[in-house]
PQR file of N, CA, C, O and H, with PARSE charges and radii, in Angstrom:
ATOM      1  N   MET A   1     -17.308  14.155  51.951 -0.4000 1.5000
ATOM      2  CA  MET A   1     -16.747  14.178  51.436 -0.0000 2.0000
ATOM      3  C   MET A   1     -16.872  12.943  50.331  0.5500 1.7000
ATOM      4  O   MET A   1     -16.979  11.743  50.582 -0.5500 1.4000
ATOM      5  N   ALA A   2     -16.836  13.492  49.239 -0.4000 1.5000
ATOM      6  CA  ALA A   2     -17.560  12.170  47.699 -0.0000 2.0000
ATOM      7  C   ALA A   2     -16.090  11.221  47.836  0.5500 1.7000
ATOM      8  O   ALA A   2     -14.914  11.455  48.115 -0.5500 1.4000
ATOM      9  H   ALA A   2     -16.749  14.467  49.035  0.4000 1.0000
ATOM     10  N   THR A   3     -16.858  10.102  47.488 -0.4000 1.5000
ATOM     11  CA  THR A   3     -16.166   8.918  47.319 -0.0000 2.0000
ATOM     12  C   THR A   3     -16.453   8.322  45.994  0.5500 1.7000
ATOM     13  O   THR A   3     -17.604   8.516  45.603 -0.5500 1.4000
ATOM     14  H   THR A   3     -17.814   9.911  47.262  0.4000 1.0000
ATOM     15  N   ARG A   4     -15.625   7.596  45.156 -0.4000 1.5000
ATOM     16  CA  ARG A   4     -16.257   7.280  44.301 -0.0000 2.0000
ATOM     17  C   ARG A   4     -16.609   5.804  43.967  0.5500 1.7000
ATOM     18  O   ARG A   4     -15.740   4.944  44.110 -0.5500 1.4000
ATOM     19  H   ARG A   4     -14.690   7.439  45.473  0.4000 1.0000
ATOM     20  N   LYS A   5     -17.807   5.493  43.543 -0.4000 1.5000
ATOM     21  CA  LYS A   5     -18.148   4.198  43.153 -0.0000 2.0000
ATOM     22  C   LYS A   5     -17.489   3.313  42.629  0.5500 1.7000
ATOM     23  O   LYS A   5     -16.934   3.542  41.554 -0.5500 1.4000
ATOM     24  H   LYS A   5     -18.512   6.192  43.427  0.4000 1.0000
ATOM     25  N   LYS A   6     -17.390   2.180  43.197 -0.4000 1.5000
ATOM     26  CA  LYS A   6     -17.087   1.054  42.506 -0.0000 2.0000
ATOM     27  C   LYS A   6     -17.219   0.684  41.044  0.5500 1.7000
ATOM     28  O   LYS A   6     -16.469   0.129  40.241 -0.5500 1.4000
ATOM     29  H   LYS A   6     -17.841   1.994  44.070  0.4000 1.0000
ATOM     30  N   THR A   7     -18.223   1.098  40.998 -0.4000 1.5000
ATOM     31  CA  THR A   7     -19.089   1.013  39.111 -0.0000 2.0000
ATOM     32  C   THR A   7     -18.436   2.281  38.186  0.5500 1.7000
ATOM     33  O   THR A   7     -18.505   2.430  36.966 -0.5500 1.4000
ATOM     34  H   THR A   7     -18.832   1.548  41.651  0.4000 1.0000
ATOM     35  N   GLU A   8     -17.819   3.087  39.137 -0.4000 1.5000
ATOM     36  CA  GLU A   8     -17.473   4.177  38.035 -0.0000 2.0000
ATOM     37  C   GLU A   8     -15.921   3.781  37.398  0.5500 1.7000
ATOM     38  O   GLU A   8     -15.418   2.851  38.027 -0.5500 1.4000
ATOM     39  H   GLU A   8     -17.763   2.966  40.128  0.4000 1.0000
ATOM     40  N   LYS A   9     -15.407   4.093  36.725 -0.4000 1.5000
ATOM     41  CA  LYS A   9     -14.047   3.482  35.722 -0.0000 2.0000
ATOM     42  C   LYS A   9     -13.583   5.080  35.648  0.5500 1.7000
ATOM     43  O   LYS A   9     -14.099   6.163  35.369 -0.5500 1.4000
ATOM     44  H   LYS A   9     -15.815   4.849  36.213  0.4000 1.0000
ATOM     45  N   ILE A  10     -12.375   4.595  36.041 -0.4000 1.5000
ATOM     46  CA  ILE A  10     -11.415   5.559  35.602 -0.0000 2.0000
ATOM     47  C   ILE A  10     -10.614   5.995  34.464  0.5500 1.7000
ATOM     48  O   ILE A  10      -9.652   5.241  34.314 -0.5500 1.4000
ATOM     49  H   ILE A  10     -11.956   3.716  36.267  0.4000 1.0000
ATOM     50  N   PRO A  11     -10.656   6.839  33.697 -0.5600 1.5000
ATOM     51  CA  PRO A  11     -10.189   6.202  32.023  0.2800 2.0000
ATOM     52  C   PRO A  11      -8.691   6.512  32.305  0.5500 1.7000
ATOM     53  O   PRO A  11      -8.189   7.290  33.116 -0.5500 1.4000
ATOM     54  N   PRO A  12      -8.149   5.708  31.436 -0.5600 1.5000
ATOM     55  CA  PRO A  12      -6.786   4.728  31.479  0.2800 2.0000
ATOM     56  C   PRO A  12      -6.047   6.446  30.850  0.5500 1.7000
ATOM     57  O   PRO A  12      -6.631   7.237  30.110 -0.5500 1.4000
ATOM     58  N   LYS A  13      -4.393   6.631  31.550 -0.4000 1.5000
ATOM     59  CA  LYS A  13      -3.961   7.793  30.939 -0.0000 2.0000
ATOM     60  C   LYS A  13      -3.105   7.217  29.821  0.5500 1.7000
ATOM     61  O   LYS A  13      -2.169   6.461  30.079 -0.5500 1.4000
ATOM     62  H   LYS A  13      -3.918   5.989  32.152  0.4000 1.0000
ATOM     63  N   THR A  14      -3.520   7.680  28.205 -0.4000 1.5000
ATOM     64  CA  THR A  14      -2.854   7.562  27.567 -0.0000 2.0000
ATOM     65  C   THR A  14      -1.947   8.437  26.726  0.5500 1.7000
ATOM     66  O   THR A  14      -2.004   9.666  26.715 -0.5500 1.4000
ATOM     67  H   THR A  14      -4.281   8.295  27.996  0.4000 1.0000
ATOM     68  N   LEU A  15      -1.087   7.678  26.007 -0.4000 1.5000
ATOM     69  CA  LEU A  15       0.071   8.987  25.295 -0.0000 2.0000
ATOM     70  C   LEU A  15       0.003   8.955  24.110  0.5500 1.7000
ATOM     71  O   LEU A  15      -0.291   7.931  23.493 -0.5500 1.4000
ATOM     72  H   LEU A  15      -1.041   6.680  26.016  0.4000 1.0000
ATOM     73  N   HIS A  16       0.274  10.116  23.550 -0.4000 1.5000
ATOM     74  CA  HIS A  16       0.349  10.825  22.194 -0.0000 2.0000
ATOM     75  C   HIS A  16       1.580  10.525  21.712  0.5500 1.7000
ATOM     76  O   HIS A  16       2.453  11.295  22.114 -0.5500 1.4000
ATOM     77  H   HIS A  16       0.513  10.948  24.051  0.4000 1.0000
ATOM     78  N   ILE A  17       2.057   9.386  20.753 -0.4000 1.5000
ATOM     79  CA  ILE A  17       3.489   8.898  20.233 -0.0000 2.0000
ATOM     80  C   ILE A  17       3.501   9.689  18.788  0.5500 1.7000
ATOM     81  O   ILE A  17       2.433   9.761  18.179 -0.5500 1.4000
ATOM     82  H   ILE A  17       1.349   8.760  20.427  0.4000 1.0000
ATOM     83  N   GLN A  18       4.565  10.225  18.283 -0.4000 1.5000
ATOM     84  CA  GLN A  18       4.877  10.590  16.756 -0.0000 2.0000
ATOM     85  C   GLN A  18       5.661  10.098  16.343  0.5500 1.7000
ATOM     86  O   GLN A  18       6.681   9.940  17.013 -0.5500 1.4000
ATOM     87  H   GLN A  18       5.432  10.167  18.777  0.4000 1.0000
ATOM     88  N   TYR A  19       5.552   9.532  14.815 -0.4000 1.5000
ATOM     89  CA  TYR A  19       6.710   9.002  14.631 -0.0000 2.0000
ATOM     90  C   TYR A  19       7.781   9.899  13.592  0.5500 1.7000
ATOM     91  O   TYR A  19       7.453  10.116  12.426 -0.5500 1.4000
ATOM     92  H   TYR A  19       4.723   9.660  14.271  0.4000 1.0000
ATOM     93  N   VAL A  20       8.639  10.218  13.962 -0.4000 1.5000
ATOM     94  CA  VAL A  20       9.374  11.754  13.512 -0.0000 2.0000
ATOM     95  C   VAL A  20      10.348  11.240  12.547  0.5500 1.7000
ATOM     96  O   VAL A  20      10.219  11.530  11.358 -0.5500 1.4000
ATOM     97  H   VAL A  20       8.906  10.041  14.909  0.4000 1.0000
ATOM     98  N   ARG A  21      11.283  10.524  12.941 -0.4000 1.5000
ATOM     99  CA  ARG A  21      12.313   9.973  11.601 -0.0000 2.0000
ATOM    100  C   ARG A  21      12.203   8.020  11.370  0.5500 1.7000
ATOM    101  O   ARG A  21      11.939   7.025  12.045 -0.5500 1.4000
ATOM    102  H   ARG A  21      11.388  10.288  13.907  0.4000 1.0000
ATOM    103  N   SER A  22      12.594   8.374  10.004 -0.4000 1.5000
ATOM    104  CA  SER A  22      12.463   6.795   9.548 -0.0000 2.0000
ATOM    105  C   SER A  22      13.550   5.754  10.125  0.5500 1.7000
ATOM    106  O   SER A  22      14.699   6.059  10.444 -0.5500 1.4000
ATOM    107  H   SER A  22      12.808   9.183   9.456  0.4000 1.0000
ATOM    108  N   ALA A  23      12.818   4.107  10.220 -0.4000 1.5000
ATOM    109  CA  ALA A  23      13.748   3.549  10.793 -0.0000 2.0000
ATOM    110  C   ALA A  23      14.445   2.870   9.499  0.5500 1.7000
ATOM    111  O   ALA A  23      14.640   1.685   9.229 -0.5500 1.4000
ATOM    112  H   ALA A  23      11.884   3.859   9.960  0.4000 1.0000
ATOM    113  N   ILE A  24      14.648   3.671   9.030 -0.4000 1.5000
ATOM    114  CA  ILE A  24      15.778   2.805   7.504 -0.0000 2.0000
ATOM    115  C   ILE A  24      17.160   2.694   7.964  0.5500 1.7000
ATOM    116  O   ILE A  24      17.902   3.676   7.986 -0.5500 1.4000
ATOM    117  H   ILE A  24      14.489   4.633   9.249  0.4000 1.0000
ATOM    118  N   GLY A  25      17.459   1.745   8.264 -0.4000 1.5000
ATOM    119  CA  GLY A  25      19.277   1.771   8.274 -0.0000 2.0000
ATOM    120  C   GLY A  25      19.401   1.472   9.934  0.5500 1.7000
ATOM    121  O   GLY A  25      20.474   1.251  10.496 -0.5500 1.4000
ATOM    122  H   GLY A  25      16.855   0.948   8.246  0.4000 1.0000
ATOM    123  N   ALA A  26      18.138   1.510  10.574 -0.4000 1.5000
ATOM    124  CA  ALA A  26      18.178   1.159  11.801 -0.0000 2.0000
ATOM    125  C   ALA A  26      18.191  -0.189  12.174  0.5500 1.7000
ATOM    126  O   ALA A  26      17.692  -0.950  11.345 -0.5500 1.4000
ATOM    127  H   ALA A  26      17.266   1.689  10.118  0.4000 1.0000
ATOM    128  N   PRO A  27      18.595  -0.650  13.123 -0.5600 1.5000
ATOM    129  CA  PRO A  27      18.499  -2.269  13.504  0.2800 2.0000
ATOM    130  C   PRO A  27      17.593  -2.886  13.647  0.5500 1.7000
ATOM    131  O   PRO A  27      16.759  -2.549  14.487 -0.5500 1.4000
ATOM    132  N   GLY A  28      17.438  -3.975  12.900 -0.4000 1.5000
ATOM    133  CA  GLY A  28      16.148  -4.938  12.977 -0.0000 2.0000
ATOM    134  C   GLY A  28      15.099  -4.726  14.463  0.5500 1.7000
ATOM    135  O   GLY A  28      13.874  -4.820  14.386 -0.5500 1.4000
ATOM    136  H   GLY A  28      18.116  -4.249  12.218  0.4000 1.0000
ATOM    137  N   LYS A  29      15.617  -4.517  15.390 -0.4000 1.5000
ATOM    138  CA  LYS A  29      14.917  -4.875  16.369 -0.0000 2.0000
ATOM    139  C   LYS A  29      14.062  -3.257  17.034  0.5500 1.7000
ATOM    140  O   LYS A  29      13.151  -3.021  17.827 -0.5500 1.4000
ATOM    141  H   LYS A  29      16.612  -4.440  15.452  0.4000 1.0000
ATOM    142  N   HIS A  30      14.979  -2.450  16.176 -0.4000 1.5000
ATOM    143  CA  HIS A  30      14.317  -0.645  15.732 -0.0000 2.0000
ATOM    144  C   HIS A  30      12.880  -0.596  15.287  0.5500 1.7000
ATOM    145  O   HIS A  30      11.932   0.059  15.718 -0.5500 1.4000
ATOM    146  H   HIS A  30      15.719  -2.642  15.531  0.4000 1.0000
ATOM    147  N   LYS A  31      12.981  -1.485  14.286 -0.4000 1.5000
ATOM    148  CA  LYS A  31      12.472  -1.290  13.085 -0.0000 2.0000
ATOM    149  C   LYS A  31      10.842  -2.189  13.653  0.5500 1.7000
ATOM    150  O   LYS A  31       9.686  -1.863  13.381 -0.5500 1.4000
ATOM    151  H   LYS A  31      13.752  -2.017  13.936  0.4000 1.0000
ATOM    152  N   LEU A  32      11.307  -3.313  14.461 -0.4000 1.5000
ATOM    153  CA  LEU A  32      10.237  -3.911  15.072 -0.0000 2.0000
ATOM    154  C   LEU A  32       9.310  -3.683  15.982  0.5500 1.7000
ATOM    155  O   LEU A  32       8.162  -4.128  15.963 -0.5500 1.4000
ATOM    156  H   LEU A  32      12.246  -3.578  14.682  0.4000 1.0000
ATOM    157  N   ILE A  33       9.958  -2.751  17.065 -0.4000 1.5000
ATOM    158  CA  ILE A  33       9.332  -1.992  17.961 -0.0000 2.0000
ATOM    159  C   ILE A  33       8.753  -0.653  17.066  0.5500 1.7000
ATOM    160  O   ILE A  33       7.802  -0.185  17.693 -0.5500 1.4000
ATOM    161  H   ILE A  33      10.890  -2.390  17.080  0.4000 1.0000
ATOM    162  N   VAL A  34       8.928  -0.117  16.198 -0.4000 1.5000
ATOM    163  CA  VAL A  34       8.164   0.949  15.498 -0.0000 2.0000
ATOM    164  C   VAL A  34       7.284   0.584  15.098  0.5500 1.7000
ATOM    165  O   VAL A  34       6.402   1.432  14.968 -0.5500 1.4000
ATOM    166  H   VAL A  34       9.700  -0.497  15.688  0.4000 1.0000
ATOM    167  N   LYS A  35       6.899  -1.057  14.592 -0.4000 1.5000
ATOM    168  CA  LYS A  35       5.733  -1.750  13.580 -0.0000 2.0000
ATOM    169  C   LYS A  35       5.054  -2.093  15.201  0.5500 1.7000
ATOM    170  O   LYS A  35       3.828  -2.181  15.274 -0.5500 1.4000
ATOM    171  H   LYS A  35       7.616  -1.746  14.697  0.4000 1.0000
ATOM    172  N   GLY A  36       5.608  -2.214  16.042 -0.4000 1.5000
ATOM    173  CA  GLY A  36       4.676  -2.955  17.291 -0.0000 2.0000
ATOM    174  C   GLY A  36       3.646  -1.745  18.041  0.5500 1.7000
ATOM    175  O   GLY A  36       2.563  -1.903  18.604 -0.5500 1.4000
ATOM    176  H   GLY A  36       6.604  -2.142  15.983  0.4000 1.0000
ATOM    177  N   LEU A  37       4.462  -0.466  17.801 -0.4000 1.5000
ATOM    178  CA  LEU A  37       3.478   0.652  18.085 -0.0000 2.0000
ATOM    179  C   LEU A  37       2.598   1.055  17.065  0.5500 1.7000
ATOM    180  O   LEU A  37       1.835   2.019  17.006 -0.5500 1.4000
ATOM    181  H   LEU A  37       5.342  -0.337  17.344  0.4000 1.0000
ATOM    182  N   GLY A  38       2.884  -0.017  16.127 -0.4000 1.5000
ATOM    183  CA  GLY A  38       1.321   0.922  15.052 -0.0000 2.0000
ATOM    184  C   GLY A  38       1.462   1.549  13.832  0.5500 1.7000
ATOM    185  O   GLY A  38       0.809   1.531  12.789 -0.5500 1.4000
ATOM    186  H   GLY A  38       3.505  -0.800  16.174  0.4000 1.0000
ATOM    187  N   PHE A  39       2.735   2.259  14.300 -0.4000 1.5000
ATOM    188  CA  PHE A  39       3.344   2.683  12.990 -0.0000 2.0000
ATOM    189  C   PHE A  39       3.463   2.448  11.539  0.5500 1.7000
ATOM    190  O   PHE A  39       4.363   1.734  11.098 -0.5500 1.4000
ATOM    191  H   PHE A  39       3.265   2.274  15.148  0.4000 1.0000
ATOM    192  N   LYS A  40       2.537   3.056  10.729 -0.4000 1.5000
ATOM    193  CA  LYS A  40       2.740   2.444   9.090 -0.0000 2.0000
ATOM    194  C   LYS A  40       3.067   3.898   8.441  0.5500 1.7000
ATOM    195  O   LYS A  40       3.465   3.757   7.284 -0.5500 1.4000
ATOM    196  H   LYS A  40       1.806   3.636  11.087  0.4000 1.0000
ATOM    197  N   ARG A  41       3.006   5.378   8.894 -0.4000 1.5000
ATOM    198  CA  ARG A  41       3.995   6.143   8.285 -0.0000 2.0000
ATOM    199  C   ARG A  41       4.507   7.129   8.747  0.5500 1.7000
ATOM    200  O   ARG A  41       4.154   7.368   9.902 -0.5500 1.4000
ATOM    201  H   ARG A  41       2.683   5.493   9.833  0.4000 1.0000
ATOM    202  N   LEU A  42       5.397   7.994   8.192 -0.4000 1.5000
ATOM    203  CA  LEU A  42       6.025   9.173   8.875 -0.0000 2.0000
ATOM    204  C   LEU A  42       5.310   9.936   9.423  0.5500 1.7000
ATOM    205  O   LEU A  42       4.162  10.209   9.071 -0.5500 1.4000
ATOM    206  H   LEU A  42       5.684   7.799   7.254  0.4000 1.0000
ATOM    207  N   ASN A  43       5.971  10.431  10.470 -0.4000 1.5000
ATOM    208  CA  ASN A  43       4.552  11.835  11.410 -0.0000 2.0000
ATOM    209  C   ASN A  43       3.040  11.237  11.728  0.5500 1.7000
ATOM    210  O   ASN A  43       2.082  11.890  12.141 -0.5500 1.4000
ATOM    211  H   ASN A  43       6.903  10.209  10.755  0.4000 1.0000
ATOM    212  N   GLN A  44       3.073  10.040  11.473 -0.4000 1.5000
ATOM    213  CA  GLN A  44       1.809   9.609  12.359 -0.0000 2.0000
ATOM    214  C   GLN A  44       1.681   9.840  13.391  0.5500 1.7000
ATOM    215  O   GLN A  44       2.661  10.187  14.051 -0.5500 1.4000
ATOM    216  H   GLN A  44       3.851   9.509  11.137  0.4000 1.0000
ATOM    217  N   THR A  45       0.544   9.752  13.906 -0.4000 1.5000
ATOM    218  CA  THR A  45       0.716  10.218  15.389 -0.0000 2.0000
ATOM    219  C   THR A  45      -0.325   8.732  15.946  0.5500 1.7000
ATOM    220  O   THR A  45      -1.153   8.435  15.085 -0.5500 1.4000
ATOM    221  H   THR A  45      -0.252   9.469  13.370  0.4000 1.0000
ATOM    222  N   VAL A  46      -0.364   7.955  17.032 -0.4000 1.5000
ATOM    223  CA  VAL A  46      -0.890   7.110  17.467 -0.0000 2.0000
ATOM    224  C   VAL A  46      -1.032   7.267  19.049  0.5500 1.7000
ATOM    225  O   VAL A  46      -0.093   7.680  19.729 -0.5500 1.4000
ATOM    226  H   VAL A  46       0.308   8.196  17.732  0.4000 1.0000
ATOM    227  N   THR A  47      -2.521   6.836  19.702 -0.4000 1.5000
ATOM    228  CA  THR A  47      -2.412   6.609  20.829 -0.0000 2.0000
ATOM    229  C   THR A  47      -2.319   5.664  21.554  0.5500 1.7000
ATOM    230  O   THR A  47      -2.410   4.666  20.840 -0.5500 1.4000
ATOM    231  H   THR A  47      -3.284   6.500  19.150  0.4000 1.0000
ATOM    232  N   ARG A  48      -2.164   5.336  22.767 -0.4000 1.5000
ATOM    233  CA  ARG A  48      -1.432   4.022  23.151 -0.0000 2.0000
ATOM    234  C   ARG A  48      -1.902   4.515  24.350  0.5500 1.7000
ATOM    235  O   ARG A  48      -2.066   5.727  24.488 -0.5500 1.4000
ATOM    236  H   ARG A  48      -2.090   6.147  23.347  0.4000 1.0000
ATOM    237  N   VAL A  49      -2.292   3.232  25.799 -0.4000 1.5000
ATOM    238  CA  VAL A  49      -2.566   3.202  26.634 -0.0000 2.0000
ATOM    239  C   VAL A  49      -0.984   3.524  27.359  0.5500 1.7000
ATOM    240  O   VAL A  49      -0.012   2.946  26.874 -0.5500 1.4000
ATOM    241  H   VAL A  49      -2.159   2.247  25.686  0.4000 1.0000
ATOM    242  N   ASP A  50      -0.804   4.436  28.492 -0.4000 1.5000
ATOM    243  CA  ASP A  50       0.628   4.462  29.463 -0.0000 2.0000
ATOM    244  C   ASP A  50       0.702   3.644  30.037  0.5500 1.7000
ATOM    245  O   ASP A  50       0.114   3.564  31.116 -0.5500 1.4000
ATOM    246  H   ASP A  50      -1.594   4.906  28.886  0.4000 1.0000
ATOM    247  N   THR A  51       1.364   2.814  29.614 -0.4000 1.5000
ATOM    248  CA  THR A  51       1.655   1.715  30.737 -0.0000 2.0000
ATOM    249  C   THR A  51       3.321   1.065  30.437  0.5500 1.7000
ATOM    250  O   THR A  51       3.813   1.127  29.310 -0.5500 1.4000
ATOM    251  H   THR A  51       1.842   2.879  28.738  0.4000 1.0000
ATOM    252  N   PRO A  52       3.957   0.542  31.449 -0.5600 1.5000
ATOM    253  CA  PRO A  52       5.577   0.478  31.589  0.2800 2.0000
ATOM    254  C   PRO A  52       6.147  -0.262  30.307  0.5500 1.7000
ATOM    255  O   PRO A  52       7.320  -0.195  29.940 -0.5500 1.4000
ATOM    256  N   ALA A  53       5.176  -0.952  29.706 -0.4000 1.5000
ATOM    257  CA  ALA A  53       5.568  -1.403  28.354 -0.0000 2.0000
ATOM    258  C   ALA A  53       5.476  -1.059  27.118  0.5500 1.7000
ATOM    259  O   ALA A  53       6.252  -1.726  26.434 -0.5500 1.4000
ATOM    260  H   ALA A  53       4.223  -1.007  30.005  0.4000 1.0000
ATOM    261  N   VAL A  54       4.833  -0.265  26.486 -0.4000 1.5000
ATOM    262  CA  VAL A  54       4.934   1.232  26.015 -0.0000 2.0000
ATOM    263  C   VAL A  54       5.983   2.289  26.119  0.5500 1.7000
ATOM    264  O   VAL A  54       6.700   2.719  25.216 -0.5500 1.4000
ATOM    265  H   VAL A  54       4.203   0.277  27.042  0.4000 1.0000
ATOM    266  N   ARG A  55       5.944   2.697  27.610 -0.4000 1.5000
ATOM    267  CA  ARG A  55       6.905   3.153  28.121 -0.0000 2.0000
ATOM    268  C   ARG A  55       8.724   2.893  27.877  0.5500 1.7000
ATOM    269  O   ARG A  55       9.732   3.598  27.941 -0.5500 1.4000
ATOM    270  H   ARG A  55       5.362   2.347  28.344  0.4000 1.0000
ATOM    271  N   GLY A  56       8.482   1.811  27.647 -0.4000 1.5000
ATOM    272  CA  GLY A  56       9.931   0.920  27.442 -0.0000 2.0000
ATOM    273  C   GLY A  56      10.135   1.151  25.937  0.5500 1.7000
ATOM    274  O   GLY A  56      11.001   1.847  25.408 -0.5500 1.4000
ATOM    275  H   GLY A  56       7.663   1.239  27.595  0.4000 1.0000
ATOM    276  N   MET A  57       8.793   0.153  25.128 -0.4000 1.5000
ATOM    277  CA  MET A  57       9.098   0.642  24.014 -0.0000 2.0000
ATOM    278  C   MET A  57       9.436   2.415  23.151  0.5500 1.7000
ATOM    279  O   MET A  57      10.204   2.805  22.271 -0.5500 1.4000
ATOM    280  H   MET A  57       8.089  -0.412  25.558  0.4000 1.0000
ATOM    281  N   VAL A  58       8.917   2.729  23.574 -0.4000 1.5000
ATOM    282  CA  VAL A  58       9.556   4.518  23.429 -0.0000 2.0000
ATOM    283  C   VAL A  58      10.747   4.575  23.824  0.5500 1.7000
ATOM    284  O   VAL A  58      11.559   4.967  22.986 -0.5500 1.4000
ATOM    285  H   VAL A  58       8.293   2.412  24.288  0.4000 1.0000
ATOM    286  N   ALA A  59      11.342   4.161  25.419 -0.4000 1.5000
ATOM    287  CA  ALA A  59      12.603   4.302  25.412 -0.0000 2.0000
ATOM    288  C   ALA A  59      13.692   4.352  24.626  0.5500 1.7000
ATOM    289  O   ALA A  59      14.552   5.209  24.425 -0.5500 1.4000
ATOM    290  H   ALA A  59      10.683   3.843  26.100  0.4000 1.0000
ATOM    291  N   GLN A  60      13.321   2.367  23.882 -0.4000 1.5000
ATOM    292  CA  GLN A  60      14.202   1.942  23.571 -0.0000 2.0000
ATOM    293  C   GLN A  60      14.400   2.619  21.862  0.5500 1.7000
ATOM    294  O   GLN A  60      15.199   2.005  21.154 -0.5500 1.4000
ATOM    295  H   GLN A  60      12.622   1.671  24.045  0.4000 1.0000
ATOM    296  N   ILE A  61      13.665   3.880  21.226 -0.4000 1.5000
ATOM    297  CA  ILE A  61      13.670   4.723  20.221 -0.0000 2.0000
ATOM    298  C   ILE A  61      13.393   5.637  20.214  0.5500 1.7000
ATOM    299  O   ILE A  61      12.434   6.049  19.563 -0.5500 1.4000
ATOM    300  H   ILE A  61      13.016   4.378  21.801  0.4000 1.0000
ATOM    301  N   PRO A  62      14.298   6.499  21.115 -0.5600 1.5000
ATOM    302  CA  PRO A  62      13.554   8.033  21.447  0.2800 2.0000
ATOM    303  C   PRO A  62      14.187   8.813  19.956  0.5500 1.7000
ATOM    304  O   PRO A  62      13.725   9.887  19.570 -0.5500 1.4000
ATOM    305  N   HIS A  63      15.263   8.110  19.244 -0.4000 1.5000
ATOM    306  CA  HIS A  63      15.397   8.719  18.174 -0.0000 2.0000
ATOM    307  C   HIS A  63      14.418   8.636  17.060  0.5500 1.7000
ATOM    308  O   HIS A  63      14.262   9.714  16.486 -0.5500 1.4000
ATOM    309  H   HIS A  63      15.638   7.237  19.557  0.4000 1.0000
ATOM    310  N   LEU A  64      14.048   8.112  16.817 -0.4000 1.5000
ATOM    311  CA  LEU A  64      13.046   7.684  15.725 -0.0000 2.0000
ATOM    312  C   LEU A  64      11.485   8.343  16.325  0.5500 1.7000
ATOM    313  O   LEU A  64      10.610   8.447  15.466 -0.5500 1.4000
ATOM    314  H   LEU A  64      14.175   7.236  17.283  0.4000 1.0000
ATOM    315  N   VAL A  65      11.201   8.693  17.474 -0.4000 1.5000
ATOM    316  CA  VAL A  65       9.700   9.179  17.891 -0.0000 2.0000
ATOM    317  C   VAL A  65      10.006  10.090  18.658  0.5500 1.7000
ATOM    318  O   VAL A  65      11.135  10.281  19.110 -0.5500 1.4000
ATOM    319  H   VAL A  65      11.912   8.608  18.172  0.4000 1.0000
ATOM    320  N   LYS A  66       8.835  10.863  18.921 -0.4000 1.5000
ATOM    321  CA  LYS A  66       8.586  11.608  19.816 -0.0000 2.0000
ATOM    322  C   LYS A  66       7.222  11.524  20.924  0.5500 1.7000
ATOM    323  O   LYS A  66       6.267  10.845  20.545 -0.5500 1.4000
ATOM    324  H   LYS A  66       7.918  10.708  18.555  0.4000 1.0000
ATOM    325  N   ILE A  67       7.156  12.044  21.953 -0.4000 1.5000
ATOM    326  CA  ILE A  67       5.812  11.857  22.710 -0.0000 2.0000
ATOM    327  C   ILE A  67       5.099  13.287  22.562  0.5500 1.7000
ATOM    328  O   ILE A  67       5.855  14.238  22.760 -0.5500 1.4000
ATOM    329  H   ILE A  67       7.931  12.595  22.260  0.4000 1.0000
ATOM    330  N   VAL A  68       3.735  13.602  22.239 -0.4000 1.5000
ATOM    331  CA  VAL A  68       3.340  14.849  21.620 -0.0000 2.0000
ATOM    332  C   VAL A  68       2.333  14.918  22.994  0.5500 1.7000
ATOM    333  O   VAL A  68       1.802  13.989  23.603 -0.5500 1.4000
ATOM    334  H   VAL A  68       3.121  12.829  22.078  0.4000 1.0000
ATOM    335  N   GLU A  69       2.286  16.201  23.210 -0.4000 1.5000
ATOM    336  CA  GLU A  69       1.554  16.849  24.525 -0.0000 2.0000
ATOM    337  C   GLU A  69       0.460  17.238  24.373  0.5500 1.7000
ATOM    338  O   GLU A  69      -0.154  17.738  25.315 -0.5500 1.4000
ATOM    339  H   GLU A  69       2.717  16.956  22.715  0.4000 1.0000
TER
END
């Protein structure tokens, strides 16, 4: 049975998130979350490491973003 060496690194899982709806008129907290995820313009797609922090940010603004497969 093959085992993984300690020196081999497992690549981190990533999320592709797309900014689909404008934050104009959204609460200030939502605008800060959009900025924190790294979005600068509408329909932009960013890649982020799949961590609980990023998942929580996306969960706060599901009406503004979508996860792209």
